[in-house]
C-alpha angles and dihedrals in degrees: 000000000000089000091052091050091049093049097043096044131204115011112251098186108149137160111268125218128316121327096252087047092056093051094044091050090050091053092048090049097053115121096351136092122274090246094051091048091049091051093049092046092051092049090048093049090055088062094053131081109266087000086272123144106231136152092242091049094049090046090059094054122091123231088248090057091049091048091048091064093051103266111148122231091253093051091045087058091049092049091048090050093050091045091051092050092049095046091046090050095239087120105048113179095198091055092045089056089061102047130080121274097253091049090053090050092048092050098044094047087062086071111088109248095023112105131174093277092051091048090050091051088051091052091050102040103022102039100023093230110180102215108050123134121173107197092185092061108114093212092053091047091051093046093048091045091055096041098045101029093242129169119279090259105027115197116254090238091059092050092047091049091054092044091052087074089064097053129156089024103048092131090062091045089051091052090052091047091053090049090049089065089067093055126085114250115261092009118167 
């Protein structure tokens, strides 16, 4: 890990966008490539006031408009569910910012389309929590496999045991692991 940190340089992990934006992006990104998700998000943003992803903005769009930018029926349902929770106040971002990580995960996973991984990405990118590690993240698995010479499908327990060494800064370690995927192996 020290070599990855040296090669990547200063950590540039920052919170991204508004909190609704982070969750909506996570939903849009599920099960598709980064490029496809980016294209759909950009198309969606063009339909919204100020090109900003917000619950109120999504609520004003028709299903036909959402479909026209490439959002599947299932993801439209997820976005509508999230939007409804936010507008009804059952998902309150200010309150989420004040409660423990596992409580945030428990609350967010009550929203259809938000699983543990999505909630963890929200904690990391939306709330800037310092000690988040998502062992089910494919990028993290691949990076750790390459860096530590692990099996093709390393058990979650093995990944968590390695990540325990990085506590209480597992978010930063995750960021470095993701960046390591962009580097050639054994680079100088």
